C-alpha positions as a Python dict, from the first residue, in 0.01 Angstrom:
ca = {
    (1, 'X'): (0, 0, 0),
    (2, 'X'): (-88, -40, 368),
    (3, 'X'): (-390, -259, 280),
    (4, 'X'): (-162, -484, 72),
    (5, 'X'): (74, -524, 369),
    (6, 'X'): (-223, -611, 592),
    (7, 'X'): (-345, -865, 335),
    (8, 'X'): (2, -1024, 316),
    (9, 'X'): (31, -1029, 696),
    (10, 'X'): (-312, -1198, 712),
    (11, 'X'): (-200, -1460, 459),
    (12, 'X'): (119, -1524, 659),
    (13, 'X'): (-84, -1557, 981),
    (14, 'X'): (-317, -1813, 822),
    (15, 'X'): (-18, -2008, 684),
    (16, 'X'): (139, -2017, 1031),
    (17, 'X'): (-189, -2128, 1183),
    (18, 'X'): (-212, -2412, 931),
    (19, 'X'): (152, -2508, 979),
    (20, 'X'): (133, -2522, 1354),
    (21, 'X'): (-188, -2725, 1372),
    (22, 'X'): (-209, -3071, 1526),
    (23, 'X'): (-212, -3328, 1245),
    (24, 'X'): (5, -3542, 1024),
    (25, 'X'): (300, -3395, 838),
    (26, 'X'): (157, -3199, 547),
    (27, 'X'): (436, -2991, 405),
    (28, 'X'): (786, -2870, 464),
    (29, 'X'): (695, -2794, 823),
    (30, 'X'): (411, -2953, 1007),
    (31, 'X'): (320, -3169, 1296),
    (32, 'X'): (318, -3542, 1322),
    (33, 'X'): (98, -3741, 1553),
    (34, 'X'): (336, -4034, 1580),
    (35, 'X'): (685, -4085, 1712),
    (36, 'X'): (895, -4234, 1568),
    (37, 'X'): (663, -4353, 1290),
    (38, 'X'): (887, -4188, 1033),
    (39, 'X'): (1153, -4450, 1107),
    (40, 'X'): (926, -4747, 1048),
    (41, 'X'): (891, -4940, 725),
    (42, 'X'): (1254, -5007, 645),
    (43, 'X'): (1371, -4650, 592),
    (44, 'X'): (1744, -4609, 552),
    (45, 'X'): (1941, -4382, 785),
    (46, 'X'): (1969, -4125, 504),
    (47, 'X'): (1587, -4112, 475),
    (48, 'X'): (1532, -4093, 849),
    (49, 'X'): (1495, -3739, 982),
    (50, 'X'): (1744, -3611, 1236),
    (51, 'X'): (1551, -3625, 1565),
    (52, 'X'): (1580, -3343, 1816),
    (53, 'X'): (1449, -3347, 2172),
    (54, 'X'): (1380, -2977, 2219),
    (55, 'X'): (1327, -2769, 2530),
    (56, 'X'): (1287, -2393, 2560),
    (57, 'X'): (1643, -2344, 2685),
    (58, 'X'): (1781, -2195, 3003),
    (59, 'X'): (2075, -2002, 3141),
    (60, 'X'): (2111, -2278, 3403),
    (61, 'X'): (2359, -2557, 3334),
    (62, 'X'): (2144, -2815, 3515),
    (63, 'X'): (1862, -2766, 3263),
    (64, 'X'): (2090, -2853, 2971),
    (65, 'X'): (2237, -3149, 3160),
    (66, 'X'): (1883, -3276, 3231),
    (67, 'X'): (1786, -3238, 2863),
    (68, 'X'): (2093, -3442, 2770),
    (69, 'X'): (2006, -3712, 3023),
    (70, 'X'): (1650, -3746, 2893),
    (71, 'X'): (1770, -3747, 2529),
    (72, 'X'): (2021, -4023, 2610),
    (73, 'X'): (1754, -4233, 2782),
    (74, 'X'): (1515, -4178, 2490),
    (75, 'X'): (1791, -4267, 2240),
    (76, 'X'): (1848, -4593, 2422),
    (77, 'X'): (1477, -4668, 2433),
    (78, 'X'): (1411, -4606, 2060),
    (79, 'X'): (1746, -4735, 1932),
    (80, 'X'): (1862, -4424, 1748),
    (81, 'X'): (2032, -4094, 1824),
    (82, 'X'): (1809, -3827, 1977),
    (83, 'X'): (1987, -3490, 1986),
    (84, 'X'): (1932, -3265, 2291),
    (85, 'X'): (1872, -2916, 2152),
    (86, 'X'): (1724, -2602, 2306),
    (87, 'X'): (1529, -2340, 2115),
    (88, 'X'): (1721, -2050, 2269),
    (89, 'X'): (1923, -1926, 2567),
    (90, 'X'): (2136, -2233, 2651),
    (91, 'X'): (2447, -2125, 2461),
    (92, 'X'): (2500, -1863, 2732),
    (93, 'X'): (2594, -2139, 2976),
    (94, 'X'): (2970, -2176, 3014),
    (95, 'X'): (3073, -2509, 2855),
    (96, 'X'): (3289, -2581, 3161),
    (97, 'X'): (2960, -2627, 3351),
    (98, 'X'): (2844, -2873, 3083),
    (99, 'X'): (3127, -3127, 3089),
    (100, 'X'): (3313, -2905, 2838),
    (101, 'X'): (3048, -2969, 2572),
    (102, 'X'): (2866, -2650, 2464),
    (103, 'X'): (2488, -2650, 2460),
    (104, 'X'): (2317, -2668, 2122),
    (105, 'X'): (2037, -2438, 2007),
    (106, 'X'): (1799, -2500, 1718),
    (107, 'X'): (1912, -2285, 1426),
    (108, 'X'): (2290, -2331, 1456),
    (109, 'X'): (2237, -2703, 1522),
    (110, 'X'): (2028, -2773, 1211),
    (111, 'X'): (2259, -2558, 997),
    (112, 'X'): (2559, -2757, 1124),
    (113, 'X'): (2380, -3086, 1049),
    (114, 'X'): (2322, -2964, 694),
    (115, 'X'): (2685, -2859, 650),
    (116, 'X'): (2838, -3172, 809),
    (117, 'X'): (2594, -3442, 696),
    (118, 'X'): (2375, -3293, 423),
    (119, 'X'): (2071, -3329, 651),
    (120, 'X'): (1757, -3149, 537),
    (121, 'X'): (1490, -3337, 733),
    (122, 'X'): (1431, -3293, 1107),
    (123, 'X'): (1182, -3429, 1357),
    (124, 'X'): (1130, -3204, 1659),
    (125, 'X'): (1012, -3384, 1972),
    (126, 'X'): (908, -3116, 2221),
    (127, 'X'): (1003, -3168, 2585),
    (128, 'X'): (723, -2942, 2697),
    (129, 'X'): (444, -3017, 2941),
    (130, 'X'): (157, -2921, 2714),
    (131, 'X'): (108, -2709, 2404),
    (132, 'X'): (366, -2426, 2387),
    (133, 'X'): (378, -2111, 2176),
    (134, 'X'): (756, -2157, 2153),
    (135, 'X'): (707, -2483, 1961),
    (136, 'X'): (387, -2417, 1771),
    (137, 'X'): (431, -2047, 1686),
    (138, 'X'): (795, -1935, 1722),
    (139, 'X'): (951, -2246, 1567),
    (140, 'X'): (730, -2249, 1253),
    (141, 'X'): (806, -1878, 1201),
    (142, 'X'): (1181, -1943, 1220),
    (143, 'X'): (1158, -2240, 981),
    (144, 'X'): (961, -2037, 728),
    (145, 'X'): (1234, -1772, 735),
    (146, 'X'): (1510, -2034, 700),
    (147, 'X'): (1332, -2190, 402),
    (148, 'X'): (1374, -1867, 206),
    (149, 'X'): (1740, -1970, 165),
    (150, 'X'): (1703, -2345, 230),
    (151, 'X'): (1398, -2464, 30),
    (152, 'X'): (1463, -2836, 89),
    (153, 'X'): (1440, -2792, 468),
    (154, 'X'): (1177, -3021, 624),
    (155, 'X'): (1079, -2989, 988),
    (156, 'X'): (811, -3202, 1149),
    (157, 'X'): (687, -3137, 1499),
    (158, 'X'): (567, -3425, 1715),
    (159, 'X'): (303, -3367, 1982),
    (160, 'X'): (432, -3251, 2318),
    (161, 'X'): (585, -3532, 2521),
    (162, 'X'): (320, -3505, 2792),
    (163, 'X'): (-53, -3482, 2726),
    (164, 'X'): (-180, -3298, 3031),
    (165, 'X'): (-534, -3412, 2956),
    (166, 'X'): (-439, -3782, 2977),
    (167, 'X'): (-368, -3901, 3335),
    (168, 'X'): (-235, -4229, 3191),
    (169, 'X'): (40, -4051, 2996),
    (170, 'X'): (336, -4156, 3215),
    (171, 'X'): (608, -4221, 2954),
    (172, 'X'): (828, -3924, 3043),
    (173, 'X'): (781, -3988, 3416),
    (174, 'X'): (901, -4347, 3364),
    (175, 'X'): (1212, -4229, 3177),
    (176, 'X'): (1290, -3975, 3448),
    (177, 'X'): (1244, -4226, 3731),
}
């Protein structure tokens, strides 16, 4: 019985490794090398995934306010709503410190989008400076668990917003300036 559990755990580990790789969208969760290529080609709003600008989250109000500012600037630049959402932690910040608007975290946010708008497709744009285990390990694990009760859930993960290996990658710096 223990060997069977190890075999299943090994299968799950290899699935997570495949899901969190760096390539095009290839399943219900995956990565995408383009942003916002999913909105090109005349897609209707219903077909367009709900786009989330995601940070790790913080107990500091200023972190959430900064995430909101960057998401608003990015929304303006791409011409569609980009939702500022943290993976964890930020809901502990008192809403009075956030202009009376509570912070959003990943799981409750996507569940609310499903309930309110019937949304099943999400594009996660990481606001991380380089590859992060939070985005490429934790997030795929959570999505796999959610899919047990929500099989039509699709989550795509864009590359991190800053490529630390590319000195010419100044897009985020220009938005923040």
